[in-house]
C-alpha positions as CSV (number, residue, x, y, z in Angstrom):
1,M,0.0,0.0,0.0
2,S,1.4,3.4,-0.9
3,G,2.1,6.1,1.6
4,W,-0.7,8.3,0.1
5,S,-3.2,5.4,0.3
6,Q,-2.3,4.7,3.9
7,L,-2.7,8.4,4.9
8,A,-6.0,8.5,3.1
9,E,-7.2,5.4,4.9
10,E,-6.2,6.8,8.3
11,A,-8.0,10.0,7.5
12,L,-11.1,8.0,6.6
13,Y,-10.9,6.2,9.9
14,T,-10.7,9.5,11.7
15,E,-13.7,10.8,9.9
16,A,-15.5,7.6,10.8
17,L,-14.8,8.3,14.5
18,A,-16.4,11.7,14.1
19,G,-19.4,10.8,12.0
20,D,-20.4,7.2,12.7
21,K,-23.0,7.4,15.4
22,R,-22.9,3.6,15.7
23,R,-19.6,4.1,17.4
24,A,-20.7,6.8,19.7
25,V,-20.3,6.3,23.4
26,S,-22.2,8.5,25.8
27,G,-20.5,10.0,28.8
28,D,-23.0,8.2,31.0
29,D,-22.2,4.8,29.4
30,A,-18.5,5.3,29.5
31,G,-18.3,6.2,33.2
32,Q,-15.1,7.3,34.9
33,S,-14.0,4.3,36.9
34,G,-10.8,2.3,36.4
35,E,-12.7,-1.0,36.2
36,R,-11.1,-3.9,34.3
37,L,-12.9,-4.5,31.1
38,F,-13.1,-7.8,29.2
39,G,-11.2,-8.0,25.9
40,A,-12.6,-9.4,22.7
41,S,-11.8,-12.9,21.3
42,V,-10.5,-13.0,17.8
43,R,-10.6,-15.8,15.2
44,L,-9.4,-16.0,11.7
45,Q,-9.9,-19.0,9.6
46,G,-8.5,-19.7,6.1
47,V,-8.0,-15.9,5.4
48,H,-6.6,-14.9,2.0
49,K,-5.7,-11.4,0.9
50,S,-4.0,-10.2,-2.3
51,F,-3.0,-6.9,-3.8
52,G,-2.5,-6.5,-7.5
53,G,-2.3,-10.3,-7.9
54,K,0.4,-10.7,-5.1
55,K,-0.7,-12.9,-2.2
56,V,-0.1,-11.0,1.1
57,L,-2.0,-13.4,3.4
58,H,-2.5,-17.1,2.5
59,E,-4.7,-19.5,4.4
60,L,-4.0,-17.7,7.6
61,D,-5.5,-19.2,10.8
62,L,-5.3,-17.4,14.1
63,T,-7.1,-17.5,17.5
64,I,-6.5,-14.7,20.1
65,R,-7.9,-15.1,23.6
66,P,-9.7,-12.3,25.3
67,G,-7.3,-9.9,27.0
68,Q,-4.2,-11.2,25.2
69,F,-1.5,-8.7,24.0
70,I,-0.3,-10.0,20.7
71,A,2.8,-8.5,18.8
72,V,3.1,-9.2,15.1
73,A,6.6,-8.9,13.7
74,G,8.0,-9.6,10.2
75,R,9.9,-8.1,7.4
76,S,8.4,-5.3,5.2
77,G,5.6,-6.5,3.0
78,S,5.0,-9.7,5.0
79,G,1.3,-8.8,5.7
80,K,1.5,-7.4,9.2
81,S,-0.4,-4.2,8.5
82,T,-2.8,-6.0,6.2
83,L,-3.8,-8.3,9.1
84,L,-4.4,-5.3,11.3
85,R,-6.6,-3.6,8.6
86,L,-8.6,-6.7,8.2
87,L,-9.4,-6.9,11.9
88,A,-10.2,-3.2,11.9
89,G,-12.7,-3.7,9.1
90,L,-10.8,-1.4,6.8
91,E,-10.2,-4.2,4.4
92,K,-12.1,-7.4,3.4
93,P,-10.6,-10.8,3.0
94,A,-10.7,-12.4,-0.5
95,E,-11.5,-15.7,1.2
96,G,-11.9,-16.9,4.8
97,R,-13.6,-15.8,7.9
98,I,-12.8,-13.2,10.5
99,E,-14.8,-13.1,13.8
100,I,-14.6,-10.8,16.7
101,D,-16.5,-12.2,19.8
102,G,-18.0,-14.8,17.4
103,R,-19.5,-12.2,15.0
104,P,-18.2,-11.6,11.5
105,V,-16.3,-8.4,10.9
106,S,-18.1,-6.0,8.6
107,G,-16.8,-2.5,8.6
108,I,-15.5,-0.5,11.5
109,G,-16.9,-1.9,14.7
110,R,-17.8,0.0,17.9
111,D,-15.6,-2.1,20.2
112,I,-12.5,-1.8,18.0
113,T,-10.1,1.2,18.0
114,V,-6.9,1.8,16.1
115,M,-3.7,3.8,16.7
116,F,-1.8,4.6,13.6
117,Q,1.8,5.7,13.0
118,E,0.7,9.3,13.0
119,A,-1.7,10.7,15.7
120,R,-4.0,12.1,13.1
121,L,-5.3,14.8,15.4
122,L,-7.6,17.5,14.0
123,P,-5.6,20.8,14.2
124,W,-8.8,22.9,14.6
125,K,-9.9,21.0,17.8
126,T,-8.4,21.2,21.2
127,V,-6.8,18.2,22.9
128,L,-10.0,17.5,24.8
129,D,-12.2,17.8,21.8
130,N,-9.9,15.4,19.8
131,V,-10.3,12.8,22.5
132,G,-14.1,13.3,22.4
133,I,-14.5,12.9,18.7
134,G,-17.6,10.8,18.1
135,L,-18.7,10.8,21.7
136,S,-22.2,12.0,22.6
137,G,-24.0,13.1,25.9
138,N,-21.9,14.1,28.9
139,W,-18.6,12.9,27.5
140,R,-16.2,15.6,28.9
141,P,-15.7,14.1,32.3
142,R,-14.8,10.8,30.8
143,A,-12.4,12.3,28.3
144,L,-10.7,14.3,31.1
145,H,-10.4,11.1,33.2
146,V,-8.7,9.4,30.3
147,L,-6.4,12.3,29.6
148,G,-5.4,12.0,33.2
149,Q,-4.5,8.3,32.6
150,V,-2.1,9.4,29.9
151,G,-0.7,12.3,31.9
152,L,-2.2,15.1,29.9
153,T,-4.9,16.6,32.0
154,D,-3.1,20.0,32.0
155,R,-3.0,20.1,28.2
156,A,-6.8,19.5,27.7
157,G,-7.3,23.1,26.3
158,D,-4.2,23.2,24.1
159,W,-4.1,22.9,20.3
160,P,-2.4,19.9,18.7
161,G,0.2,22.1,17.1
162,V,1.9,23.0,20.4
163,L,2.3,19.4,21.4
164,S,5.4,17.2,21.0
165,G,5.3,14.0,19.0
166,G,5.0,11.9,22.2
167,Q,2.2,14.1,23.6
168,K,0.3,13.8,20.3
169,Q,0.5,10.0,20.5
170,R,-0.7,10.2,24.1
171,V,-3.7,12.1,22.9
172,A,-4.3,9.5,20.2
173,L,-4.1,6.8,22.9
174,A,-6.6,8.6,25.0
175,R,-8.9,9.0,22.1
176,A,-8.7,5.2,21.6
177,L,-9.3,4.4,25.2
178,V,-12.1,6.7,25.9
179,R,-14.3,4.4,23.8
180,Q,-13.5,1.5,26.1
181,P,-12.4,-0.8,23.2
182,K,-12.5,-4.6,23.6
183,L,-9.9,-4.8,20.9
184,L,-7.1,-2.2,20.5
185,L,-5.1,-2.3,17.3
186,L,-1.6,-0.6,17.2
187,D,-0.1,0.0,13.8
188,E,3.5,1.0,14.7
189,P,2.3,4.1,16.7
190,L,5.6,4.6,18.3
191,S,7.9,4.2,15.3
192,A,8.5,8.0,14.8
193,L,9.3,8.8,18.4
194,D,12.7,9.3,20.0
195,A,14.1,6.4,22.0
196,L,13.3,7.7,25.5
197,T,9.8,8.8,24.6
198,R,9.2,5.5,23.0
199,L,10.2,3.6,26.1
200,E,7.9,5.8,28.2
201,M,5.0,5.2,25.7
202,Q,5.6,1.4,25.9
203,Q,5.4,1.5,29.6
204,L,2.2,3.5,29.5
205,I,0.5,1.2,27.0
206,G,1.5,-1.8,28.9
207,T,0.3,-0.4,32.2
208,L,-3.1,0.6,30.7
209,W,-3.5,-2.8,29.1
210,Q,-2.8,-4.5,32.5
211,R,-5.3,-2.1,34.1
212,H,-8.2,-2.4,31.6
213,G,-7.8,-5.9,30.1
214,F,-8.6,-5.1,26.4
215,T,-7.2,-7.4,23.8
216,T,-4.3,-5.8,22.0
217,L,-2.6,-6.5,18.6
218,L,0.6,-4.5,18.0
219,V,2.3,-4.4,14.6
220,T,6.0,-3.5,15.0
221,H,9.4,-3.7,13.3
222,D,11.1,-3.5,16.7
223,V,11.7,-6.9,18.2
224,S,12.6,-5.5,21.6
225,E,9.3,-3.6,21.7
226,A,7.4,-6.8,20.8
227,V,9.1,-8.8,23.6
228,R,8.7,-5.9,26.1
229,L,5.0,-5.4,25.5
230,A,3.4,-8.7,24.2
231,D,2.6,-11.9,26.0
232,R,2.5,-13.7,22.6
233,I,4.7,-12.9,19.5
234,L,3.8,-13.8,16.0
235,L,6.1,-13.8,12.9
236,I,4.4,-13.7,9.5
237,E,6.3,-15.2,6.6
238,D,4.8,-15.8,3.0
239,G,1.4,-14.8,4.2
240,K,1.3,-17.4,7.0
241,I,2.2,-17.5,10.7
242,A,5.8,-19.0,10.8
243,L,6.4,-18.4,14.5
244,D,4.0,-18.2,17.4
245,A,5.8,-17.8,20.7
246,D,4.5,-17.2,24.2
247,N,6.5,-14.7,26.3
248,P,7.7,-16.3,29.5
249,V,8.8,-13.0,31.1
250,P,6.4,-11.6,33.6
251,W,5.1,-8.0,33.4
252,P,6.7,-5.5,33.9
253,R,9.3,-7.1,31.7
254,D,13.0,-6.6,32.4
255,Q,15.4,-6.5,29.5
256,A,18.1,-8.0,31.9
257,N,16.1,-11.1,32.3
258,P,17.8,-14.0,30.4
259,E,14.5,-15.2,29.1
260,F,13.9,-11.7,27.5
261,A,17.1,-12.0,25.6
262,G,16.5,-15.6,24.7
263,L,13.1,-14.8,23.1
264,E,14.4,-11.7,21.4
265,K,17.2,-13.8,19.9
266,R,14.8,-16.5,18.8
267,V,12.6,-14.0,16.9
268,L,15.6,-12.2,15.3
269,E,17.2,-15.4,14.2
270,R,14.0,-16.5,12.5
271,I,13.7,-13.2,10.7
272,M,17.4,-13.4,9.5
273,Q,16.9,-17.0,8.4
274,T,14.0,-15.9,6.2
275,N,16.2,-13.2,4.6
276,G,19.0,-15.6,4.0
277,G,21.0,-14.4,6.9
278,T,20.8,-10.7,5.9
279,A,19.2,-8.2,8.3
280,D,16.1,-6.5,7.0
281,E,16.6,-2.7,7.0
282,S,13.1,-2.3,8.4
283,I,13.8,-4.4,11.6
284,S,15.3,-2.8,14.6
285,V,16.2,-3.9,18.1
286,Q,16.7,-1.5,21.0
287,L,20.1,-1.6,22.6
288,R,20.5,-2.8,26.1
289,P,20.7,-0.2,28.9
290,N,24.3,-1.2,29.7
291,S,25.3,-0.4,26.1
292,G,25.3,3.3,27.0
293,R,22.2,4.1,25.0
294,A,18.5,3.7,25.8
295,G,17.6,2.5,22.4
296,A,18.3,2.5,18.7
297,S,16.0,3.6,15.9
298,R,16.3,3.2,12.1
299,G,17.9,6.6,11.7
300,D,20.6,6.5,14.5
301,R,22.1,3.0,14.0
302,P,25.6,2.9,12.8
303,A,25.8,1.8,9.2
304,G,25.8,-1.9,8.7
305,R,24.6,-2.7,12.2
306,H,21.0,-3.6,12.6
307,F,20.9,-5.7,15.7
308,A,22.3,-5.3,19.2
């Protein structure tokens, strides 16, 4: 999918949040408590998807338990984002069946929210109003409550243009959570952030997932991020799931834990094996804290070094 097509798709999704009253959650319904919610179950069976004659997903089968945090890794073009768009109802499979809580996916569902690589905030609306897009009734107390959960209560009246990249993504996260989703889909939402901000956002997302219990699927090129956040990691190759690994490291996950390094190594080795032993430029791994740097991104890795 081209960059312009992806931006157009994200814009359409934002418009759907604002205009589709089927998704609207009233302030009274949303409440302000920090109660743990129940995540959605997900089931894909025999899913096929092609673009321009090229098979992206082929006979893909997947079952996700309610409340699981799944990370989907893989090289560029492996079908990670296509899987996410299918679950979001932004794409339809050519063949196969996709069910959320036992119901077929047909369009954007009320219980599903997406965070994209860009925050996609509306510049003419305040932070609070961006969080409240699509809500009805007395939604402001709930929106303020969720802004508090992401640490931005004091920025509620600000315009998006004065926020940092990390703050914008916090607003996007609040906009997703205010709808109390049963399924949260994360399409590399932290990829453009600096290393330290990215680590902070990872901690925040993980903490809120633990607190609320929604099912989460994260698409990422960062293997360390996958191991840090997810309790199950999938690797897609040739349109199928080539690796399905449970994460043995308890939350909050410590990179110094030998099991963390072991799982990270297992995923990286499988990715390199797929590429004939050559590292994919799109795949990154954050450096260990004792290496003197908090993390590495695509732009600041030394030439020729893609893994730590």
